[in-house]
Jmol script that loads the backbone (N, CA, C; Angstrom):
load data "model"
ATOM      1  N   UNK A   1       0.767  -1.346   0.034  1.00  0.00           N
ATOM      2  CA  UNK A   1      -0.036  -0.001   0.001  1.00  0.00           C
ATOM      3  C   UNK A   1       0.854   1.308   0.154  1.00  0.00           C
ATOM      4  N   UNK A   2       0.505   2.166  -0.964  1.00  0.00           N
ATOM      5  CA  UNK A   2       1.280   3.394  -0.980  1.00  0.00           C
ATOM      6  C   UNK A   2       1.020   4.409   0.297  1.00  0.00           C
ATOM      7  N   UNK A   3       2.082   5.197   0.734  1.00  0.00           N
ATOM      8  CA  UNK A   3       1.757   6.256   1.932  1.00  0.00           C
ATOM      9  C   UNK A   3       0.746   7.148   1.494  1.00  0.00           C
ATOM     10  N   UNK A   4      -0.010   7.739   2.392  1.00  0.00           N
ATOM     11  CA  UNK A   4      -0.912   8.787   2.086  1.00  0.00           C
ATOM     12  C   UNK A   4      -0.199   9.915   1.483  1.00  0.00           C
ATOM     13  N   UNK A   5      -0.791  10.669   0.439  1.00  0.00           N
ATOM     14  CA  UNK A   5      -0.003  12.064   0.004  1.00  0.00           C
ATOM     15  C   UNK A   5       0.141  13.034   1.251  1.00  0.00           C
ATOM     16  N   UNK A   6       1.319  13.728   1.053  1.00  0.00           N
ATOM     17  CA  UNK A   6       1.402  14.817   2.009  1.00  0.00           C
ATOM     18  C   UNK A   6       0.281  15.811   1.856  1.00  0.00           C
ATOM     19  N   UNK A   7      -0.183  16.531   3.014  1.00  0.00           N
ATOM     20  CA  UNK A   7      -1.065  17.474   2.944  1.00  0.00           C
ATOM     21  C   UNK A   7      -0.470  18.613   2.138  1.00  0.00           C
ATOM     22  N   UNK A   8      -1.473  19.220   1.366  1.00  0.00           N
ATOM     23  CA  UNK A   8      -1.209  20.346   0.563  1.00  0.00           C
ATOM     24  C   UNK A   8      -1.815  21.591   1.181  1.00  0.00           C
ATOM     25  N   UNK A   9      -1.259  22.570   1.359  1.00  0.00           N
ATOM     26  CA  UNK A   9      -1.563  23.879   2.056  1.00  0.00           C
ATOM     27  C   UNK A   9      -2.747  24.263   0.978  1.00  0.00           C
ATOM     28  N   UNK A  10      -3.862  24.817   1.776  1.00  0.00           N
ATOM     29  CA  UNK A  10      -4.916  25.536   1.024  1.00  0.00           C
ATOM     30  C   UNK A  10      -4.364  26.713   0.042  1.00  0.00           C
ATOM     31  N   UNK A  11      -3.235  27.467   0.664  1.00  0.00           N
ATOM     32  CA  UNK A  11      -2.934  28.557  -0.058  1.00  0.00           C
ATOM     33  C   UNK A  11      -1.846  28.241  -1.188  1.00  0.00           C
ATOM     34  N   UNK A  12      -1.442  27.087  -1.282  1.00  0.00           N
ATOM     35  CA  UNK A  12      -0.632  26.595  -2.456  1.00  0.00           C
ATOM     36  C   UNK A  12       0.833  26.908  -2.305  1.00  0.00           C
ATOM     37  N   UNK A  13       1.405  26.899  -1.326  1.00  0.00           N
ATOM     38  CA  UNK A  13       2.789  27.313  -1.282  1.00  0.00           C
ATOM     39  C   UNK A  13       3.643  26.072  -1.665  1.00  0.00           C
ATOM     40  N   UNK A  14       4.660  26.488  -2.412  1.00  0.00           N
ATOM     41  CA  UNK A  14       5.666  25.648  -2.978  1.00  0.00           C
ATOM     42  C   UNK A  14       6.819  26.138  -2.559  1.00  0.00           C
ATOM     43  N   UNK A  15       7.900  25.235  -2.762  1.00  0.00           N
ATOM     44  CA  UNK A  15       9.282  25.526  -2.419  1.00  0.00           C
ATOM     45  C   UNK A  15       9.924  26.826  -2.763  1.00  0.00           C
ATOM     46  N   UNK A  16       9.444  27.323  -3.901  1.00  0.00           N
ATOM     47  CA  UNK A  16       9.865  28.758  -4.362  1.00  0.00           C
ATOM     48  C   UNK A  16       9.135  29.922  -3.555  1.00  0.00           C
ATOM     49  N   UNK A  17       8.041  29.708  -3.427  1.00  0.00           N
ATOM     50  CA  UNK A  17       7.331  30.739  -2.480  1.00  0.00           C
ATOM     51  C   UNK A  17       7.853  30.629  -1.055  1.00  0.00           C
ATOM     52  N   UNK A  18       8.181  29.532  -0.594  1.00  0.00           N
ATOM     53  CA  UNK A  18       8.745  29.519   0.730  1.00  0.00           C
ATOM     54  C   UNK A  18      10.183  30.181   0.918  1.00  0.00           C
ATOM     55  N   UNK A  19      10.999  29.747  -0.135  1.00  0.00           N
ATOM     56  CA  UNK A  19      12.250  30.588  -0.299  1.00  0.00           C
ATOM     57  C   UNK A  19      12.120  32.010  -0.474  1.00  0.00           C
ATOM     58  N   UNK A  20      11.208  32.455  -1.358  1.00  0.00           N
ATOM     59  CA  UNK A  20      11.031  33.871  -1.403  1.00  0.00           C
ATOM     60  C   UNK A  20      10.708  34.726   0.035  1.00  0.00           C
ATOM     61  N   UNK A  21       9.760  33.957   0.431  1.00  0.00           N
ATOM     62  CA  UNK A  21       9.306  34.405   1.865  1.00  0.00           C
ATOM     63  C   UNK A  21      10.392  34.405   2.685  1.00  0.00           C
ATOM     64  N   UNK A  22      11.272  33.406   2.870  1.00  0.00           N
ATOM     65  CA  UNK A  22      12.372  33.483   3.829  1.00  0.00           C
ATOM     66  C   UNK A  22      13.331  34.524   3.544  1.00  0.00           C
ATOM     67  N   UNK A  23      13.668  34.769   2.166  1.00  0.00           N
ATOM     68  CA  UNK A  23      14.569  35.866   1.860  1.00  0.00           C
ATOM     69  C   UNK A  23      13.888  37.285   2.165  1.00  0.00           C
ATOM     70  N   UNK A  24      12.617  37.411   2.119  1.00  0.00           N
ATOM     71  CA  UNK A  24      11.993  38.699   2.524  1.00  0.00           C
ATOM     72  C   UNK A  24      12.053  38.770   4.015  1.00  0.00           C
ATOM     73  N   UNK A  25      11.706  37.696   4.622  1.00  0.00           N
ATOM     74  CA  UNK A  25      11.713  37.656   6.204  1.00  0.00           C
ATOM     75  C   UNK A  25      13.285  37.966   6.697  1.00  0.00           C
ATOM     76  N   UNK A  26      14.201  37.443   6.013  1.00  0.00           N
ATOM     77  CA  UNK A  26      15.623  37.716   6.380  1.00  0.00           C
ATOM     78  C   UNK A  26      15.927  39.230   6.228  1.00  0.00           C
ATOM     79  N   UNK A  27      15.399  39.746   4.975  1.00  0.00           N
ATOM     80  CA  UNK A  27      15.617  41.297   4.568  1.00  0.00           C
ATOM     81  C   UNK A  27      14.989  41.992   5.709  1.00  0.00           C
ATOM     82  N   UNK A  28      13.645  41.745   6.099  1.00  0.00           N
ATOM     83  CA  UNK A  28      12.875  42.722   7.068  1.00  0.00           C
ATOM     84  C   UNK A  28      13.809  42.418   8.371  1.00  0.00           C
ATOM     85  N   UNK A  29      14.236  41.160   8.622  1.00  0.00           N
ATOM     86  CA  UNK A  29      14.997  41.127   9.914  1.00  0.00           C
ATOM     87  C   UNK A  29      16.247  41.845  10.097  1.00  0.00           C
ATOM     88  N   UNK A  30      16.936  42.056   8.927  1.00  0.00           N
ATOM     89  CA  UNK A  30      18.189  42.919   8.856  1.00  0.00           C
ATOM     90  C   UNK A  30      17.893  44.267   9.041  1.00  0.00           C
ATOM     91  N   UNK A  31      16.766  44.768   8.437  1.00  0.00           N
ATOM     92  CA  UNK A  31      16.247  46.019   8.371  1.00  0.00           C
ATOM     93  C   UNK A  31      15.966  46.441   9.859  1.00  0.00           C
ATOM     94  N   UNK A  32      15.201  45.562  10.503  1.00  0.00           N
ATOM     95  CA  UNK A  32      14.833  45.764  12.011  1.00  0.00           C
ATOM     96  C   UNK A  32      16.180  45.762  12.948  1.00  0.00           C
ATOM     97  N   UNK A  33      17.048  44.976  12.548  1.00  0.00           N
ATOM     98  CA  UNK A  33      18.365  45.045  13.445  1.00  0.00           C
ATOM     99  C   UNK A  33      18.953  46.548  13.195  1.00  0.00           C
ATOM    100  N   UNK A  34      18.990  46.924  12.093  1.00  0.00           N
ATOM    101  CA  UNK A  34      19.592  48.237  11.839  1.00  0.00           C
ATOM    102  C   UNK A  34      18.798  49.326  12.515  1.00  0.00           C
ATOM    103  N   UNK A  35      17.457  49.116  12.392  1.00  0.00           N
ATOM    104  CA  UNK A  35      16.745  50.111  13.171  1.00  0.00           C
ATOM    105  C   UNK A  35      16.809  50.277  14.649  1.00  0.00           C
ATOM    106  N   UNK A  36      16.901  48.978  15.099  1.00  0.00           N
ATOM    107  CA  UNK A  36      17.253  48.888  16.780  1.00  0.00           C
ATOM    108  C   UNK A  36      18.453  49.473  17.034  1.00  0.00           C
ATOM    109  N   UNK A  37      19.700  49.164  16.154  1.00  0.00           N
ATOM    110  CA  UNK A  37      21.019  49.760  16.412  1.00  0.00           C
ATOM    111  C   UNK A  37      20.773  51.434  16.229  1.00  0.00           C
ATOM    112  N   UNK A  38      20.135  51.878  15.433  1.00  0.00           N
ATOM    113  CA  UNK A  38      19.920  53.282  15.245  1.00  0.00           C
ATOM    114  C   UNK A  38      19.331  53.928  16.568  1.00  0.00           C
ATOM    115  N   UNK A  39      18.230  53.189  16.972  1.00  0.00           N
ATOM    116  CA  UNK A  39      17.523  53.607  18.219  1.00  0.00           C
ATOM    117  C   UNK A  39      18.567  53.579  19.165  1.00  0.00           C
ATOM    118  N   UNK A  40      19.267  52.717  19.459  1.00  0.00           N
ATOM    119  CA  UNK A  40      20.074  52.565  20.620  1.00  0.00           C
ATOM    120  C   UNK A  40      21.233  53.776  20.587  1.00  0.00           C
ATOM    121  N   UNK A  41      21.626  54.049  19.183  1.00  0.00           N
ATOM    122  CA  UNK A  41      22.596  55.227  19.016  1.00  0.00           C
ATOM    123  C   UNK A  41      21.819  56.666  19.452  1.00  0.00           C
ATOM    124  N   UNK A  42      20.676  56.688  19.103  1.00  0.00           N
ATOM    125  CA  UNK A  42      19.851  57.740  19.206  1.00  0.00           C
ATOM    126  C   UNK A  42      19.534  58.002  20.902  1.00  0.00           C
ATOM    127  N   UNK A  43      19.326  57.031  21.254  1.00  0.00           N
ATOM    128  CA  UNK A  43      19.159  57.142  22.857  1.00  0.00           C
ATOM    129  C   UNK A  43      20.230  57.538  23.527  1.00  0.00           C
ATOM    130  N   UNK A  44      21.558  57.097  23.192  1.00  0.00           N
ATOM    131  CA  UNK A  44      22.555  57.743  23.589  1.00  0.00           C
ATOM    132  C   UNK A  44      22.909  59.049  23.486  1.00  0.00           C
ATOM    133  N   UNK A  45      22.530  59.550  22.241  1.00  0.00           N
ATOM    134  CA  UNK A  45      22.550  60.996  22.101  1.00  0.00           C
ATOM    135  C   UNK A  45      21.695  61.692  22.958  1.00  0.00           C
ATOM    136  N   UNK A  46      20.440  61.085  23.031  1.00  0.00           N
ATOM    137  CA  UNK A  46      19.438  62.003  23.932  1.00  0.00           C
ATOM    138  C   UNK A  46      19.837  61.994  25.106  1.00  0.00           C
ATOM    139  N   UNK A  47      20.548  60.982  25.756  1.00  0.00           N
ATOM    140  CA  UNK A  47      20.800  60.887  27.164  1.00  0.00           C
ATOM    141  C   UNK A  47      21.959  62.036  27.159  1.00  0.00           C
ATOM    142  N   UNK A  48      22.878  62.282  26.362  1.00  0.00           N
ATOM    143  CA  UNK A  48      23.972  63.246  26.367  1.00  0.00           C
ATOM    144  C   UNK A  48      23.211  64.523  26.377  1.00  0.00           C
ATOM    145  N   UNK A  49      22.193  64.808  25.383  1.00  0.00           N
ATOM    146  CA  UNK A  49      21.470  66.018  25.504  1.00  0.00           C
ATOM    147  C   UNK A  49      20.711  66.267  26.653  1.00  0.00           C
ATOM    148  N   UNK A  50      20.388  65.304  27.429  1.00  0.00           N
ATOM    149  CA  UNK A  50      19.761  65.621  28.668  1.00  0.00           C
ATOM    150  C   UNK A  50      20.673  66.087  29.718  1.00  0.00           C
ATOM    151  N   UNK A  51      21.612  65.294  29.831  1.00  0.00           N
ATOM    152  CA  UNK A  51      22.801  65.607  30.634  1.00  0.00           C
ATOM    153  C   UNK A  51      23.304  67.071  30.507  1.00  0.00           C
ATOM    154  N   UNK A  52      23.439  67.537  29.059  1.00  0.00           N
ATOM    155  CA  UNK A  52      23.984  68.935  28.907  1.00  0.00           C
ATOM    156  C   UNK A  52      22.855  69.816  29.261  1.00  0.00           C
ATOM    157  N   UNK A  53      21.590  69.344  29.058  1.00  0.00           N
ATOM    158  CA  UNK A  53      20.531  70.328  29.264  1.00  0.00           C
ATOM    159  C   UNK A  53      20.638  70.748  30.854  1.00  0.00           C
ATOM    160  N   UNK A  54      20.853  69.607  31.560  1.00  0.00           N
ATOM    161  CA  UNK A  54      20.876  69.808  33.084  1.00  0.00           C
ATOM    162  C   UNK A  54      21.917  70.642  33.614  1.00  0.00           C
ATOM    163  N   UNK A  55      23.089  70.490  32.853  1.00  0.00           N
ATOM    164  CA  UNK A  55      24.303  71.288  33.309  1.00  0.00           C
ATOM    165  C   UNK A  55      24.239  72.661  32.988  1.00  0.00           C
ATOM    166  N   UNK A  56      23.296  73.142  32.054  1.00  0.00           N
ATOM    167  CA  UNK A  56      22.926  74.454  31.538  1.00  0.00           C
ATOM    168  C   UNK A  56      22.130  74.960  32.350  1.00  0.00           C
ATOM    169  N   UNK A  57      21.134  74.296  32.756  1.00  0.00           N
ATOM    170  CA  UNK A  57      20.190  74.733  33.831  1.00  0.00           C
ATOM    171  C   UNK A  57      20.729  75.190  35.065  1.00  0.00           C
ATOM    172  N   UNK A  58      21.732  74.214  35.544  1.00  0.00           N
ATOM    173  CA  UNK A  58      22.460  74.446  36.843  1.00  0.00           C
ATOM    174  C   UNK A  58      23.419  75.904  36.713  1.00  0.00           C
ATOM    175  N   UNK A  59      23.881  75.886  35.521  1.00  0.00           N
ATOM    176  CA  UNK A  59      24.748  77.139  35.083  1.00  0.00           C
ATOM    177  C   UNK A  59      23.967  78.331  35.183  1.00  0.00           C
ATOM    178  N   UNK A  60      22.605  78.127  34.599  1.00  0.00           N
ATOM    179  CA  UNK A  60      21.626  79.499  34.564  1.00  0.00           C
ATOM    180  C   UNK A  60      21.280  79.756  35.973  1.00  0.00           C
ATOM    181  N   UNK A  61      20.988  78.729  36.722  1.00  0.00           N
ATOM    182  CA  UNK A  61      20.581  78.981  38.139  1.00  0.00           C
ATOM    183  C   UNK A  61      21.700  79.952  38.833  1.00  0.00           C
ATOM    184  N   UNK A  62      22.966  79.412  38.876  1.00  0.00           N
ATOM    185  CA  UNK A  62      24.023  80.075  39.200  1.00  0.00           C
ATOM    186  C   UNK A  62      24.314  81.687  38.746  1.00  0.00           C
ATOM    187  N   UNK A  63      24.085  81.658  37.557  1.00  0.00           N
ATOM    188  CA  UNK A  63      24.184  82.906  36.881  1.00  0.00           C
ATOM    189  C   UNK A  63      23.050  83.983  37.411  1.00  0.00           C
ATOM    190  N   UNK A  64      21.786  83.364  37.511  1.00  0.00           N
ATOM    191  CA  UNK A  64      20.657  84.239  38.196  1.00  0.00           C
ATOM    192  C   UNK A  64      21.030  84.751  39.415  1.00  0.00           C
ATOM    193  N   UNK A  65      21.440  83.751  40.362  1.00  0.00           N
ATOM    194  CA  UNK A  65      21.940  84.151  41.713  1.00  0.00           C
ATOM    195  C   UNK A  65      22.906  85.079  41.849  1.00  0.00           C
ATOM    196  N   UNK A  66      23.887  85.107  40.853  1.00  0.00           N
ATOM    197  CA  UNK A  66      25.112  86.019  40.880  1.00  0.00           C
ATOM    198  C   UNK A  66      24.442  87.333  40.440  1.00  0.00           C
ATOM    199  N   UNK A  67      23.519  87.338  39.351  1.00  0.00           N
ATOM    200  CA  UNK A  67      23.057  88.447  38.931  1.00  0.00           C
ATOM    201  C   UNK A  67      22.379  89.408  39.803  1.00  0.00           C
ATOM    202  N   UNK A  68      21.470  88.490  40.574  1.00  0.00           N
ATOM    203  CA  UNK A  68      20.662  89.245  41.800  1.00  0.00           C
ATOM    204  C   UNK A  68      21.443  89.766  42.702  1.00  0.00           C
ATOM    205  N   UNK A  69      22.606  89.073  43.173  1.00  0.00           N
ATOM    206  CA  UNK A  69      23.528  89.469  44.051  1.00  0.00           C
ATOM    207  C   UNK A  69      24.111  90.908  43.746  1.00  0.00           C
ATOM    208  N   UNK A  70      24.795  90.888  42.360  1.00  0.00           N
ATOM    209  CA  UNK A  70      25.334  92.114  41.930  1.00  0.00           C
ATOM    210  C   UNK A  70      24.486  93.188  41.681  1.00  0.00           C
ATOM    211  N   UNK A  71      23.176  92.899  41.507  1.00  0.00           N
ATOM    212  CA  UNK A  71      22.146  94.151  41.247  1.00  0.00           C
ATOM    213  C   UNK A  71      22.059  94.527  42.618  1.00  0.00           C
ATOM    214  N   UNK A  72      21.809  93.749  43.572  1.00  0.00           N
ATOM    215  CA  UNK A  72      21.490  94.236  45.012  1.00  0.00           C
ATOM    216  C   UNK A  72      22.750  95.147  45.454  1.00  0.00           C
ATOM    217  N   UNK A  73      23.869  94.531  45.139  1.00  0.00           N
ATOM    218  CA  UNK A  73      25.107  95.464  45.530  1.00  0.00           C
ATOM    219  C   UNK A  73      25.208  96.777  44.903  1.00  0.00           C
ATOM    220  N   UNK A  74      24.999  96.700  43.445  1.00  0.00           N
ATOM    221  CA  UNK A  74      25.062  97.844  42.799  1.00  0.00           C
ATOM    222  C   UNK A  74      23.931  98.925  43.301  1.00  0.00           C
ATOM    223  N   UNK A  75      22.666  98.390  43.673  1.00  0.00           N
ATOM    224  CA  UNK A  75      21.608  99.348  43.950  1.00  0.00           C
ATOM    225  C   UNK A  75      22.047 100.020  45.451  1.00  0.00           C
ATOM    226  N   UNK A  76      22.669  99.230  46.190  1.00  0.00           N
ATOM    227  CA  UNK A  76      23.155  99.864  47.429  1.00  0.00           C
ATOM    228  C   UNK A  76      24.225 100.816  47.219  1.00  0.00           C
ATOM    229  N   UNK A  77      25.030 100.608  46.487  1.00  0.00           N
ATOM    230  CA  UNK A  77      26.191 101.455  45.981  1.00  0.00           C
ATOM    231  C   UNK A  77      25.710 102.845  45.368  1.00  0.00           C
ATOM    232  N   UNK A  78      24.659 102.814  44.694  1.00  0.00           N
ATOM    233  CA  UNK A  78      24.123 104.058  43.910  1.00  0.00           C
ATOM    234  C   UNK A  78      23.269 104.731  44.947  1.00  0.00           C
ATOM    235  N   UNK A  79      22.655 103.982  46.132  1.00  0.00           N
ATOM    236  CA  UNK A  79      21.878 104.623  47.029  1.00  0.00           C
ATOM    237  C   UNK A  79      22.808 105.537  47.890  1.00  0.00           C
ATOM    238  N   UNK A  80      24.087 105.007  48.294  1.00  0.00           N
ATOM    239  CA  UNK A  80      24.993 105.309  49.226  1.00  0.00           C
ATOM    240  C   UNK A  80      25.613 106.703  48.344  1.00  0.00           C
ATOM    241  N   UNK A  81      25.886 106.531  47.139  1.00  0.00           N
ATOM    242  CA  UNK A  81      26.357 107.746  46.487  1.00  0.00           C
ATOM    243  C   UNK A  81      25.450 108.858  46.371  1.00  0.00           C
ATOM    244  N   UNK A  82      24.084 108.270  46.135  1.00  0.00           N
ATOM    245  CA  UNK A  82      22.998 109.582  45.936  1.00  0.00           C
ATOM    246  C   UNK A  82      22.955 110.206  47.296  1.00  0.00           C
ATOM    247  N   UNK A  83      22.824 109.435  48.416  1.00  0.00           N
ATOM    248  CA  UNK A  83      22.626 110.030  49.722  1.00  0.00           C
ATOM    249  C   UNK A  83      23.909 110.961  50.145  1.00  0.00           C
ATOM    250  N   UNK A  84      25.119 110.532  49.871  1.00  0.00           N
ATOM    251  CA  UNK A  84      26.329 111.324  49.941  1.00  0.00           C
ATOM    252  C   UNK A  84      26.332 112.460  49.257  1.00  0.00           C
ATOM    253  N   UNK A  85      25.784 112.690  48.023  1.00  0.00           N
ATOM    254  CA  UNK A  85      25.841 113.708  47.170  1.00  0.00           C
ATOM    255  C   UNK A  85      24.687 114.661  47.813  1.00  0.00           C
ATOM    256  N   UNK A  86      23.624 114.110  48.370  1.00  0.00           N
ATOM    257  CA  UNK A  86      22.503 114.811  48.832  1.00  0.00           C
ATOM    258  C   UNK A  86      23.141 115.474  50.259  1.00  0.00           C
ATOM    259  N   UNK A  87      23.812 114.792  51.030  1.00  0.00           N
ATOM    260  CA  UNK A  87      24.170 115.209  52.221  1.00  0.00           C
ATOM    261  C   UNK A  87      25.287 116.199  51.953  1.00  0.00           C
ATOM    262  N   UNK A  88      26.265 116.124  50.937  1.00  0.00           N
ATOM    263  CA  UNK A  88      27.186 117.125  50.890  1.00  0.00           C
ATOM    264  C   UNK A  88      26.494 118.317  50.287  1.00  0.00           C
ATOM    265  N   UNK A  89      25.623 118.277  49.490  1.00  0.00           N
ATOM    266  CA  UNK A  89      25.020 119.596  48.891  1.00  0.00           C
ATOM    267  C   UNK A  89      24.305 120.180  49.989  1.00  0.00           C
ATOM    268  N   UNK A  90      23.645 119.456  50.679  1.00  0.00           N
ATOM    269  CA  UNK A  90      22.830 119.917  51.855  1.00  0.00           C
ATOM    270  C   UNK A  90      23.864 120.723  52.761  1.00  0.00           C
ATOM    271  N   UNK A  91      25.051 120.297  53.197  1.00  0.00           N
ATOM    272  CA  UNK A  91      25.912 120.742  53.841  1.00  0.00           C
ATOM    273  C   UNK A  91      26.477 122.054  53.594  1.00  0.00           C
ATOM    274  N   UNK A  92      26.636 121.862  52.068  1.00  0.00           N
ATOM    275  CA  UNK A  92      27.182 123.368  51.458  1.00  0.00           C
ATOM    276  C   UNK A  92      26.128 124.207  51.329  1.00  0.00           C
ATOM    277  N   UNK A  93      24.985 123.952  51.143  1.00  0.00           N
ATOM    278  CA  UNK A  93      23.710 125.102  51.203  1.00  0.00           C
ATOM    279  C   UNK A  93      23.730 125.492  52.515  1.00  0.00           C
ATOM    280  N   UNK A  94      23.659 124.745  53.486  1.00  0.00           N
ATOM    281  CA  UNK A  94      23.659 125.193  54.844  1.00  0.00           C
ATOM    282  C   UNK A  94      24.960 126.105  55.297  1.00  0.00           C
ATOM    283  N   UNK A  95      26.032 125.673  54.848  1.00  0.00           N
ATOM    284  CA  UNK A  95      27.250 126.570  55.080  1.00  0.00           C
ATOM    285  C   UNK A  95      27.017 127.764  54.357  1.00  0.00           C
ATOM    286  N   UNK A  96      26.587 127.722  53.111  1.00  0.00           N
ATOM    287  CA  UNK A  96      26.500 129.083  52.214  1.00  0.00           C
ATOM    288  C   UNK A  96      25.568 130.084  53.099  1.00  0.00           C
ATOM    289  N   UNK A  97      24.258 129.438  53.441  1.00  0.00           N
ATOM    290  CA  UNK A  97      23.394 130.201  54.309  1.00  0.00           C
ATOM    291  C   UNK A  97      23.888 130.828  55.555  1.00  0.00           C
ATOM    292  N   UNK A  98      24.858 130.077  56.253  1.00  0.00           N
ATOM    293  CA  UNK A  98      25.355 130.488  57.554  1.00  0.00           C
ATOM    294  C   UNK A  98      26.371 131.499  57.210  1.00  0.00           C
ATOM    295  N   UNK A  99      27.012 131.441  56.156  1.00  0.00           N
ATOM    296  CA  UNK A  99      28.186 132.315  55.904  1.00  0.00           C
ATOM    297  C   UNK A  99      27.481 133.767  55.337  1.00  0.00           C
ATOM    298  N   UNK A 100      26.158 133.612  54.732  1.00  0.00           N
ATOM    299  CA  UNK A 100      25.497 134.787  54.248  1.00  0.00           C
ATOM    300  C   UNK A 100      24.904 135.592  55.414  1.00  0.00           C
ATOM    301  N   UNK A 101      24.566 134.800  56.681  1.00  0.00           N
ATOM    302  CA  UNK A 101      24.210 135.690  57.649  1.00  0.00           C
ATOM    303  C   UNK A 101      25.354 136.316  58.625  1.00  0.00           C
ATOM    304  N   UNK A 102      26.434 135.789  58.380  1.00  0.00           N
ATOM    305  CA  UNK A 102      27.586 136.460  59.254  1.00  0.00           C
ATOM    306  C   UNK A 102      28.135 137.809  58.796  1.00  0.00           C
TER     307      UNK A 102
END
end "model"
wireframe off; spacefill off
backbone 0.3
color backbone group
């Protein structure tokens, strides 16, 4: 008695179609590997950017603190100069008035 025939797929796949599908699968697989590699490289670049952004933010915080401190110091210096000028001019005006009454 003969062995029963091998079952035939309903979609009619033969060796040529299977090989073509395997080649396409290998192509897709290699493309996916490249994409994963590119994603990993991009992730590394993004990590570097995040680190640089954090350092820049810290530097900007230091800059703002220094700028506020300098602004405060300059404001006090300007007030001191202004009050000194007002005081000296007031004293000279009083001295002029006192001299005029003598």
